One Martini backbone bead per residue (centre of mass of N, CA, C, O) as a GRO file, in nm:
protein
  226
    1SER     BB    1   2.046  -2.210  -0.092
    2GLY     BB    2   1.963  -2.308   0.190
    3VAL     BB    3   2.030  -2.050   0.343
    4ARG     BB    4   1.843  -1.865   0.185
    5ARG     BB    5   1.579  -2.016   0.256
    6VAL     BB    6   1.596  -2.007   0.566
    7GLY     BB    7   1.627  -1.699   0.593
    8HIS     BB    8   1.358  -1.624   0.452
    9GLU     BB    9   1.167  -1.777   0.645
   10CYS     BB   10   1.259  -1.638   0.914
   11ARG     BB   11   1.361  -1.361   0.744
   12SER     BB   12   1.268  -1.147   0.524
   13ARG     BB   13   1.525  -1.079   0.272
   14SER     BB   14   1.807  -1.011   0.148
   15LYS     BB   15   2.114  -1.127   0.075
   16LEU     BB   16   2.257  -0.934   0.270
   17GLY     BB   17   2.059  -0.995   0.502
   18VAL     BB   18   2.147  -1.290   0.539
   19MET     BB   19   2.433  -1.227   0.636
   20ARG     BB   20   2.343  -1.072   0.889
   21TRP     BB   21   2.174  -1.305   1.007
   22LEU     BB   22   2.422  -1.507   1.043
   23GLU     BB   23   2.578  -1.357   1.273
   24GLY     BB   24   2.319  -1.455   1.486
   25THR     BB   25   2.320  -1.750   1.342
   26ARG     BB   26   2.268  -2.107   1.359
   27VAL     BB   27   2.361  -2.340   1.104
   28PRO     BB   28   2.370  -2.644   1.024
   29ALA     BB   29   2.661  -2.710   0.838
   30VAL     BB   30   2.729  -2.388   0.860
   31GLU     BB   31   2.965  -2.150   0.767
   32ALA     BB   32   2.946  -1.818   0.777
   33SER     BB   33   3.223  -1.749   0.626
   34SER     BB   34   3.128  -1.913   0.352
   35VAL     BB   35   2.920  -1.680   0.314
   36THR     BB   36   2.861  -1.503   0.021
   37HIS     BB   37   2.735  -1.293  -0.202
   38GLN     BB   38   2.836  -1.446  -0.456
   39ARG     BB   39   2.721  -1.727  -0.373
   40LEU     BB   40   2.427  -1.641  -0.367
   41LEU     BB   41   2.410  -1.559  -0.663
   42ARG     BB   42   2.486  -1.839  -0.778
   43ALA     BB   43   2.249  -1.989  -0.650
   44MET     BB   44   2.028  -1.840  -0.808
   45ASP     BB   45   2.124  -1.929  -1.088
   46THR     BB   46   2.095  -2.234  -1.039
   47LEU     BB   47   1.792  -2.231  -0.979
   48ALA     BB   48   1.700  -2.105  -1.249
   49GLU     BB   49   1.812  -2.340  -1.435
   50ARG     BB   50   1.621  -2.558  -1.243
   51ALA     BB   51   1.317  -2.481  -1.219
   52GLU     BB   52   1.152  -2.696  -1.377
   53ALA     BB   53   1.258  -2.948  -1.228
   54MET     BB   54   1.170  -2.853  -0.946
   55GLN     BB   55   0.865  -2.833  -1.004
   56ARG     BB   56   0.825  -3.132  -1.070
   57SER     BB   57   0.921  -3.240  -0.796
   58LEU     BB   58   0.716  -3.084  -0.622
   59ALA     BB   59   0.462  -3.201  -0.752
   60THR     BB   60   0.514  -3.492  -0.658
   61LEU     BB   61   0.500  -3.418  -0.348
   62LEU     BB   62   0.203  -3.275  -0.361
   63ARG     BB   63  -0.013  -3.475  -0.468
   64PRO     BB   64  -0.103  -3.616  -0.191
   65LEU     BB   65  -0.228  -3.317  -0.091
   66ILE     BB   66  -0.435  -3.338  -0.321
   67ASP     BB   67  -0.759  -3.315  -0.412
   68GLN     BB   68  -0.887  -3.517  -0.672
   69GLU     BB   69  -1.197  -3.449  -0.666
   70LEU     BB   70  -1.138  -3.146  -0.538
   71SER     BB   71  -1.000  -2.828  -0.663
   72VAL     BB   72  -0.943  -2.525  -0.522
   73VAL     BB   73  -0.817  -2.243  -0.700
   74PHE     BB   74  -0.594  -1.971  -0.658
   75TYR     BB   75  -0.537  -1.665  -0.847
   76ASP     BB   76  -0.246  -1.448  -0.852
   77LEU     BB   77  -0.118  -1.112  -0.918
   78THR     BB   78   0.202  -0.948  -0.906
   79THR     BB   79   0.424  -0.683  -0.837
   80VAL     BB   80   0.790  -0.638  -0.872
   81GLY     BB   81   1.009  -0.424  -0.772
   82VAL     BB   82   1.299  -0.255  -0.913
   83GLU     BB   83   1.637  -0.176  -0.930
   84GLY     BB   84   1.780  -0.023  -1.176
   85ARG     BB   85   1.922  -0.025  -1.540
   86THR     BB   86   1.999  -0.294  -1.611
   87GLU     BB   87   2.044  -0.495  -1.909
   88LEU     BB   88   1.935  -0.820  -2.011
   89PRO     BB   89   1.901  -1.106  -2.138
   90ASP     BB   90   1.581  -1.195  -2.093
   91ASP     BB   91   1.446  -0.965  -1.947
   92VAL     BB   92   1.173  -0.907  -1.710
   93ARG     BB   93   1.240  -0.620  -1.681
   94ALA     BB   94   0.983  -0.363  -1.681
   95LEU     BB   95   0.775  -0.127  -1.776
   96GLY     BB   96   0.491  -0.075  -1.552
   97LYS     BB   97   0.196  -0.128  -1.388
   98SER     BB   98   0.143  -0.107  -1.073
   99LYS     BB   99  -0.048  -0.179  -0.790
  100ASP     BB  100  -0.024   0.142  -0.701
  101GLY     BB  101  -0.043   0.293  -1.012
  102GLY     BB  102   0.233   0.309  -1.114
  103ILE     BB  103   0.542   0.354  -1.283
  104ALA     BB  104   0.761   0.065  -1.315
  105ARG     BB  105   1.017  -0.135  -1.253
  106GLN     BB  106   0.940  -0.482  -1.333
  107PHE     BB  107   0.778  -0.782  -1.229
  108MET     BB  108   0.576  -1.079  -1.265
  109LEU     BB  109   0.371  -1.270  -1.022
  110GLY     BB  110   0.234  -1.595  -1.029
  111VAL     BB  111  -0.009  -1.767  -0.810
  112VAL     BB  112  -0.097  -2.096  -0.703
  113GLN     BB  113  -0.359  -2.203  -0.475
  114THR     BB  114  -0.512  -2.348  -0.238
  115ALA     BB  115  -0.764  -2.332  -0.006
  116GLU     BB  116  -0.525  -2.389   0.220
  117GLY     BB  117  -0.255  -2.226   0.102
  118LEU     BB  118  -0.111  -2.407  -0.114
  119PRO     BB  119   0.149  -2.384  -0.314
  120ILE     BB  120   0.174  -2.515  -0.674
  121ALA     BB  121   0.235  -2.247  -0.852
  122HIS     BB  122   0.455  -2.055  -1.081
  123ARG     BB  123   0.510  -1.732  -1.250
  124VAL     BB  124   0.711  -1.534  -1.477
  125TRP     BB  125   0.697  -1.194  -1.596
  126GLU     BB  126   0.688  -0.932  -1.758
  127GLY     BB  127   0.619  -0.602  -1.647
  128ASN     BB  128   0.418  -0.556  -1.930
  129THR     BB  129   0.203  -0.765  -1.877
  130GLY     BB  130  -0.098  -0.883  -1.925
  131GLU     BB  131  -0.298  -1.028  -1.702
  132ALA     BB  132  -0.500  -1.203  -1.878
  133THR     BB  133  -0.263  -1.369  -2.034
  134THR     BB  134  -0.171  -1.556  -1.773
  135LEU     BB  135  -0.393  -1.768  -1.709
  136GLN     BB  136  -0.379  -2.013  -1.904
  137PRO     BB  137  -0.083  -2.124  -1.862
  138VAL     BB  138  -0.117  -2.184  -1.560
  139ILE     BB  139  -0.355  -2.384  -1.572
  140GLN     BB  140  -0.220  -2.587  -1.763
  141GLU     BB  141   0.005  -2.658  -1.566
  142VAL     BB  142  -0.173  -2.772  -1.341
  143LEU     BB  143  -0.320  -2.993  -1.515
  144SER     BB  144  -0.045  -3.145  -1.591
  145GLN     BB  145   0.052  -3.204  -1.273
  146PHE     BB  146  -0.256  -3.250  -1.168
  147PRO     BB  147  -0.493  -3.531  -1.124
  148VAL     BB  148  -0.763  -3.384  -1.124
  149LYS     BB  149  -1.122  -3.403  -1.163
  150ARG     BB  150  -1.172  -3.113  -1.020
  151VAL     BB  151  -1.185  -2.760  -1.107
  152VAL     BB  152  -1.177  -2.444  -0.922
  153LEU     BB  153  -1.150  -2.124  -1.031
  154VAL     BB  154  -1.002  -1.829  -0.871
  155ALA     BB  155  -1.046  -1.482  -0.967
  156ASP     BB  156  -0.995  -1.168  -1.041
  157ARG     BB  157  -1.084  -0.892  -1.238
  158GLY     BB  158  -0.789  -0.842  -1.358
  159LEU     BB  159  -0.803  -1.148  -1.512
  160LEU     BB  160  -1.039  -1.049  -1.702
  161SER     BB  161  -1.173  -1.155  -2.015
  162LEU     BB  162  -1.359  -1.252  -2.278
  163ASP     BB  163  -1.135  -1.435  -2.386
  164ASN     BB  164  -1.102  -1.607  -2.131
  165LEU     BB  165  -1.371  -1.753  -2.139
  166GLU     BB  166  -1.314  -1.920  -2.394
  167GLN     BB  167  -1.059  -2.058  -2.286
  168LEU     BB  168  -1.177  -2.186  -2.027
  169GLN     BB  169  -1.403  -2.355  -2.172
  170ALA     BB  170  -1.173  -2.530  -2.330
  171LEU     BB  171  -1.086  -2.649  -2.076
  172GLU     BB  172  -0.946  -2.959  -1.935
  173VAL     BB  173  -0.949  -3.219  -1.749
  174LYS     BB  174  -0.900  -3.516  -1.666
  175GLY     BB  175  -1.153  -3.690  -1.861
  176GLY     BB  176  -1.313  -3.416  -1.982
  177GLN     BB  177  -1.351  -3.218  -1.764
  178PRO     BB  178  -1.450  -2.918  -1.706
  179LEU     BB  179  -1.361  -2.617  -1.624
  180GLU     BB  180  -1.406  -2.437  -1.335
  181PHE     BB  181  -1.535  -2.096  -1.254
  182VAL     BB  182  -1.454  -1.788  -1.062
  183LEU     BB  183  -1.539  -1.457  -1.175
  184ALA     BB  184  -1.473  -1.124  -1.156
  185VAL     BB  185  -1.690  -0.853  -1.291
  186PRO     BB  186  -1.732  -0.540  -1.419
  187GLY     BB  187  -2.021  -0.449  -1.571
  188ARG     BB  188  -1.937  -0.155  -1.689
  189ARG     BB  189  -1.702  -0.253  -1.887
  190TYR     BB  190  -1.933  -0.417  -2.048
  191VAL     BB  191  -2.166  -0.408  -2.306
  192GLU     BB  192  -2.271  -0.708  -2.288
  193PHE     BB  193  -2.442  -0.628  -2.006
  194ASP     BB  194  -2.657  -0.408  -2.055
  195GLU     BB  195  -2.922  -0.564  -2.114
  196LEU     BB  196  -2.920  -0.731  -1.848
  197LEU     BB  197  -2.887  -0.471  -1.638
  198GLU     BB  198  -3.104  -0.255  -1.696
  199PRO     BB  199  -3.348  -0.362  -1.508
  200LEU     BB  200  -3.161  -0.303  -1.236
  201ARG     BB  201  -3.107   0.002  -1.200
  202ALA     BB  202  -3.360   0.100  -1.047
  203LYS     BB  203  -3.317  -0.091  -0.802
  204CYS     BB  204  -3.021   0.032  -0.727
  205GLU     BB  205  -3.115   0.304  -0.687
  206GLY     BB  206  -3.060   0.412  -0.361
  207ALA     BB  207  -2.924   0.192  -0.226
  208THR     BB  208  -2.828   0.088   0.123
  209ALA     BB  209  -2.797  -0.208   0.038
  210GLU     BB  210  -2.708  -0.505  -0.052
  211LEU     BB  211  -2.729  -0.644  -0.378
  212PHE     BB  212  -2.856  -0.961  -0.518
  213GLY     BB  213  -2.825  -1.207  -0.794
  214GLU     BB  214  -2.958  -1.408  -1.071
  215ALA     BB  215  -2.827  -1.514  -1.394
  216ALA     BB  216  -2.805  -1.545  -1.751
  217TRP     BB  217  -2.496  -1.588  -1.964
  218GLN     BB  218  -2.398  -1.763  -2.219
  219GLY     BB  219  -2.442  -2.030  -2.027
  220LEU     BB  220  -2.396  -1.872  -1.763
  221ARG     BB  221  -2.354  -1.808  -1.432
  222LEU     BB  222  -2.489  -1.504  -1.283
  223ILE     BB  223  -2.364  -1.293  -1.028
  224TRP     BB  224  -2.505  -1.011  -0.882
  225ALA     BB  225  -2.379  -0.691  -0.751
  226HIS     BB  226  -2.445  -0.368  -0.535
   0.00000   0.00000   0.00000
């Protein structure tokens, strides 16, 4: 697994690609002839079986690097396409809408990182999972592993639903401090914003420059932009 990790960091590629990479690369304490495709596959299985324990250990190592007074975290979700039609028990590969707009067999990968770009958590979901439903379990995982006093979550509009707002407002960091969040939402998608945005429509029609302002909505601070 160490060879796989080093090879991926030096030059991202497949497991077979790692073997080709080893042909022209010297890794200390590793005999290239001892690395086979089958052994790399077994290493991936071993890592998968111990994924939760490894994440807990990594969280312990990362805690001193996280600002406990204020941690701005960014969450993003992407789709990873796969080839082949083999189906396995508990398979996360499923047909779903990919990020390029097509329908493909894929799985979904969510990553949380700090404002400095340090990844601190990730989760894998089935390829047909709704984006908005992934947000709460990931944030709860971060809050349980890192004892930060204040968290500001930043996510894009694909991860937002009105149900998410209620769930996010119910989340607390250690000490009872509410979770803070910055979420982008397309105003035209939700009729709940119609009454609030209606007075702004005339102002925005024919605008040649970016317009923005601030309003209040259901006790939340709303920044609008056009």
